[in-house]
C-alpha positions as CSV (number, residue, x, y, z in Angstrom):
1,M,42.3,-113.8,9.0
2,L,44.4,-115.5,7.2
3,R,47.5,-114.2,8.1
4,F,46.3,-114.7,12.1
5,S,45.9,-117.9,11.1
6,A,48.9,-118.3,9.9
7,F,50.5,-116.9,13.0
8,L,48.6,-118.9,15.3
9,I,49.4,-122.0,13.8
10,S,53.2,-120.7,14.1
11,V,52.6,-119.2,17.8
12,L,51.4,-122.8,18.9
13,L,53.7,-125.0,17.1
14,S,56.9,-122.9,19.0
15,F,55.1,-124.3,22.3
16,S,54.4,-127.8,21.0
17,L,58.2,-128.5,19.5
18,P,61.2,-129.4,21.9
19,A,63.6,-127.1,22.0
20,V,67.8,-127.5,22.1
21,Q,69.8,-125.9,24.7
22,R,73.2,-126.2,23.8
23,Y,76.1,-125.2,26.5
24,Q,80.1,-124.9,24.6
25,S,82.3,-122.4,25.7
26,P,83.5,-120.3,22.6
27,V,86.8,-120.6,20.5
28,A,88.2,-117.6,21.3
29,S,87.3,-118.1,25.4
30,A,87.6,-121.7,25.7
31,D,90.5,-122.8,28.0
32,W,91.9,-125.1,30.6
33,N,93.2,-124.2,33.8
34,V,95.5,-126.7,36.6
35,N,95.6,-126.8,39.8
36,S,98.4,-128.8,41.6
37,S,99.3,-130.5,44.6
38,P,101.1,-133.5,45.6
39,V,97.9,-135.2,46.7
40,L,95.5,-133.4,44.4
41,C,95.8,-132.4,40.7
42,E,92.7,-130.7,38.7
43,M,92.4,-129.5,35.2
44,I,89.8,-127.8,34.7
45,H,87.2,-126.6,32.3
46,P,84.9,-124.2,32.6
47,I,81.4,-124.2,30.5
48,D,80.2,-120.8,29.4
49,H,76.3,-120.2,31.8
50,Y,76.5,-123.9,32.8
51,G,79.2,-125.0,34.8
52,E,82.7,-126.9,34.2
53,G,84.0,-129.8,33.2
54,R,87.1,-131.2,35.5
55,F,89.9,-133.8,35.5
56,V,90.9,-135.0,38.9
57,Y,93.3,-137.3,40.4
58,A,93.9,-137.2,44.0
59,S,96.9,-139.7,45.0
60,G,96.7,-143.4,45.7
61,G,93.7,-143.1,43.4
62,E,92.5,-143.2,39.7
63,L,91.7,-140.3,36.9
64,A,88.1,-139.2,37.1
65,F,85.8,-137.0,35.4
66,Q,83.4,-135.0,36.7
67,L,81.1,-132.4,35.2
68,R,79.9,-129.5,37.8
69,V,76.7,-127.3,37.5
70,L,75.5,-124.4,37.9
71,R,71.8,-125.3,38.4
72,A,71.4,-128.9,40.0
73,P,69.1,-130.9,38.2
74,T,66.3,-132.1,41.0
75,K,66.0,-136.0,39.5
76,D,68.0,-138.6,38.0
77,G,68.6,-138.9,34.2
78,V,70.5,-141.1,32.0
79,A,73.0,-138.9,29.3
80,S,74.7,-140.0,26.2
81,L,78.2,-139.3,25.7
82,Y,79.2,-138.7,22.0
83,S,82.7,-138.0,20.3
84,V,82.4,-135.4,17.9
85,A,85.2,-134.1,15.4
86,P,85.8,-130.4,15.6
87,Y,84.1,-128.7,11.8
88,W,86.9,-128.4,10.3
89,R,88.1,-132.1,10.2
90,E,86.0,-134.2,8.0
91,Q,82.2,-134.9,10.1
92,E,82.2,-137.7,12.4
93,E,80.3,-138.5,15.5
94,S,80.4,-141.8,18.0
95,Q,78.6,-142.6,21.1
96,I,81.3,-143.7,24.0
97,A,78.8,-144.3,26.4
98,Q,75.7,-144.4,28.4
99,L,76.0,-142.4,31.3
100,T,74.1,-141.7,34.3
101,F,72.8,-138.3,35.6
102,S,72.8,-137.7,39.4
103,R,70.4,-134.9,41.1
104,G,73.1,-132.4,42.6
105,K,75.4,-130.2,41.9
106,M,78.1,-132.7,40.6
107,P,75.4,-135.0,37.9
108,V,78.6,-136.8,36.2
109,Y,81.5,-138.7,37.8
110,V,83.0,-141.4,35.7
111,G,87.0,-142.7,36.6
112,G,89.1,-145.2,35.8
113,D,89.3,-146.2,31.9
114,L,86.2,-144.3,30.9
115,A,88.1,-140.4,32.1
116,Q,90.8,-142.2,30.4
117,Q,88.9,-142.3,27.1
118,I,87.5,-139.3,27.7
119,L,90.8,-137.1,28.2
120,N,92.1,-138.9,25.1
121,E,89.7,-138.2,22.5
122,L,90.2,-134.2,24.0
123,E,93.6,-134.8,23.3
124,A,92.9,-136.3,19.6
125,G,91.2,-133.2,19.4
126,H,87.3,-134.1,19.5
127,H,84.8,-132.8,21.8
128,P,83.3,-135.1,24.0
129,T,79.8,-133.8,23.9
130,L,77.0,-135.1,26.8
131,H,73.0,-135.2,25.5
132,Y,70.3,-135.6,27.8
133,K,66.8,-134.7,28.6
134,D,66.1,-131.2,31.0
135,W,65.4,-132.0,33.9
136,A,62.8,-129.4,34.2
137,I,61.2,-129.5,30.8
138,Y,61.8,-133.4,29.7
139,K,60.9,-132.7,26.4
140,N,63.6,-130.6,25.5
141,D,67.0,-131.7,24.7
142,V,70.3,-130.6,26.5
143,V,73.6,-130.6,24.3
144,V,76.8,-130.1,26.8
145,T,80.3,-129.6,24.7
146,I,83.5,-130.1,26.5
147,S,85.9,-128.2,24.1
148,S,89.3,-129.9,23.1
149,V,90.5,-125.8,22.2
150,N,93.5,-125.0,24.3
151,F,93.6,-128.4,26.0
152,H,97.1,-129.7,24.6
153,A,98.2,-126.1,26.4
154,N,98.1,-127.3,29.7
155,L,98.1,-131.0,29.7
156,D,101.4,-131.9,30.3
157,E,101.1,-130.2,33.6
158,F,98.6,-132.1,34.8
159,Q,99.9,-135.1,33.7
160,Q,103.8,-134.1,35.3
161,C,101.4,-133.3,38.4
162,I,100.1,-137.0,38.4
163,S,103.4,-138.4,38.1
164,D,104.8,-136.3,41.0
165,A,101.8,-136.9,42.8
166,L,102.3,-138.9,46.7
167,P,102.2,-142.9,45.9
168,Y,99.2,-143.4,48.6
169,G,95.8,-142.0,49.6
170,P,94.7,-140.5,52.9
171,E,93.6,-144.2,54.4
172,S,97.3,-144.9,54.6
173,L,97.6,-142.2,57.4
174,R,94.5,-143.3,59.3
175,D,95.5,-144.3,63.1
176,T,99.0,-142.1,62.7
177,V,100.9,-142.7,66.2
178,V,103.1,-139.9,66.9
179,H,105.2,-141.3,70.2
180,F,107.2,-139.2,72.9
181,N,110.1,-139.4,75.1
182,N,109.7,-139.9,79.1
183,N,107.4,-136.7,80.6
184,E,108.2,-135.1,77.2
185,Y,105.6,-133.2,75.7
186,V,107.9,-131.8,72.4
187,L,107.5,-133.2,69.1
188,Q,110.6,-135.0,68.0
189,Q,111.9,-134.1,64.5
190,S,111.6,-138.3,63.3
191,Q,107.6,-137.7,64.2
192,L,107.4,-134.8,62.0
193,R,107.2,-136.6,58.3
194,K,104.2,-138.6,59.6
195,L,102.1,-134.9,60.3
196,R,103.6,-133.4,57.1
197,D,101.9,-135.7,55.2
198,I,98.9,-135.7,57.3
199,V,99.4,-131.0,56.5
200,L,98.4,-131.9,52.6
201,F,95.9,-134.1,52.4
202,A,93.8,-132.3,55.6
203,Q,94.5,-128.8,53.3
204,V,93.5,-130.1,50.3
205,D,90.0,-131.7,51.7
206,S,88.5,-129.2,53.7
207,E,86.1,-131.7,55.5
208,M,88.9,-133.7,56.9
209,Q,88.6,-134.3,60.4
210,I,91.7,-134.9,62.8
211,E,90.8,-136.6,66.3
212,L,94.2,-136.4,68.7
213,H,94.3,-138.8,71.2
214,G,96.9,-138.1,74.1
215,H,98.2,-140.9,76.3
216,T,101.0,-142.1,78.5
217,D,102.4,-145.0,80.1
218,A,101.6,-145.8,83.7
219,R,104.4,-143.8,85.8
220,G,103.8,-140.6,87.5
221,R,100.2,-140.1,89.8
222,R,97.0,-140.2,87.4
223,A,95.8,-136.6,87.6
224,Y,99.6,-135.6,86.1
225,N,99.6,-137.9,83.4
226,R,96.1,-136.9,81.9
227,Q,98.2,-133.0,82.0
228,L,100.7,-134.8,80.1
229,A,98.3,-136.5,77.7
230,E,96.8,-133.0,77.6
231,K,100.2,-131.1,76.5
232,R,100.7,-133.9,74.4
233,A,97.8,-133.8,72.3
234,R,97.9,-130.0,72.3
235,A,101.7,-130.3,71.4
236,V,100.3,-132.1,67.9
237,E,97.2,-130.1,67.5
238,Q,99.8,-126.4,67.7
239,Y,101.8,-128.1,64.7
240,L,98.9,-128.7,62.3
241,L,97.6,-125.3,63.1
242,E,100.9,-123.6,62.2
243,Q,101.2,-125.9,59.2
244,G,97.8,-124.2,58.2
245,V,95.3,-126.6,59.1
246,S,92.1,-125.0,59.6
247,A,91.3,-124.9,63.8
248,R,87.8,-126.3,62.6
249,Q,89.2,-129.5,61.4
250,I,90.8,-130.6,64.9
251,T,89.5,-132.5,68.2
252,R,91.5,-133.4,70.9
253,R,90.8,-135.0,73.9
254,A,93.2,-136.8,76.8
255,Y,93.3,-140.8,78.3
256,G,96.5,-140.5,80.2
257,E,97.6,-143.5,81.1
258,G,93.8,-145.7,80.8
259,Q,94.5,-147.2,77.7
260,P,97.8,-148.3,77.1
261,V,98.4,-150.6,74.0
262,A,101.8,-152.2,75.6
263,S,102.9,-153.7,78.6
264,N,103.9,-151.0,81.6
265,R,106.7,-153.2,83.2
266,T,109.4,-153.1,80.6
267,P,110.9,-149.7,79.0
268,Q,109.9,-151.1,75.5
269,G,106.3,-151.1,76.7
270,R,106.1,-148.0,78.3
271,A,107.7,-146.2,75.0
272,K,104.5,-147.7,73.0
273,N,102.2,-146.0,75.3
274,R,104.2,-142.4,75.5
275,R,102.0,-141.1,72.0
276,V,99.6,-139.3,70.3
277,N,97.0,-141.5,67.9
278,I,95.5,-139.3,65.4
279,L,92.5,-140.3,63.9
280,L,91.5,-139.3,60.3
281,A,87.6,-138.9,59.5
282,R,85.4,-137.2,57.0
283,D,82.0,-135.4,57.9
């Protein structure tokens, strides 16, 4: 009877005591992977059974750190971020910041100085560690460690990507205009630079939407100008498709002579009106 009572007490205690869920990639398999392009640099650390930590730099922007999870939290909360020294060093732990922990697949997103500090901690061999309450069972604690093991192996590649990235973001390409010669719908080589930059951003951001608005000057019949405007918009669309932009990202419209941006009474004004306006937006 005494043994049974002791067993019952231990069972009850197991239900009442808080549990700690720890997530950290084992030393043998800890890794950091780099994805590089002229407009987006990523350095990704898979965390076993949890998700991944990710440094991101988008051209024209700033360094950011993201935590992505396999099981999305259903409510907002707060997480404490610590810097933890590896076990072979003198044990030390210091709090870096209090973070908002948001619902969704990316509960942590920090930028600027704090993202740089997290990177610096890893470069110093420390393990940035998040501590928060489980959103499913609040009394339980969750500890997530971003391992510095193998961090240095790919850091140079990541930093080189940042150094080589375009100095501007997609915002600089909004309302891009491509011009055409009189009665033509063939793209000029001088116009392709603008389109190449749009291709780079569209391939990285699959949610980017590209609207093509075809226009003409006022010479010629309206029906002919509408057809010419359509051909101009289609020529730009065809180039984007050939460069790998998805067709679902592109829409086009033909306005003909109906929306001039300059006077059609001068050659200079008509040259400005012979155009395709390219508008960029995100869903």
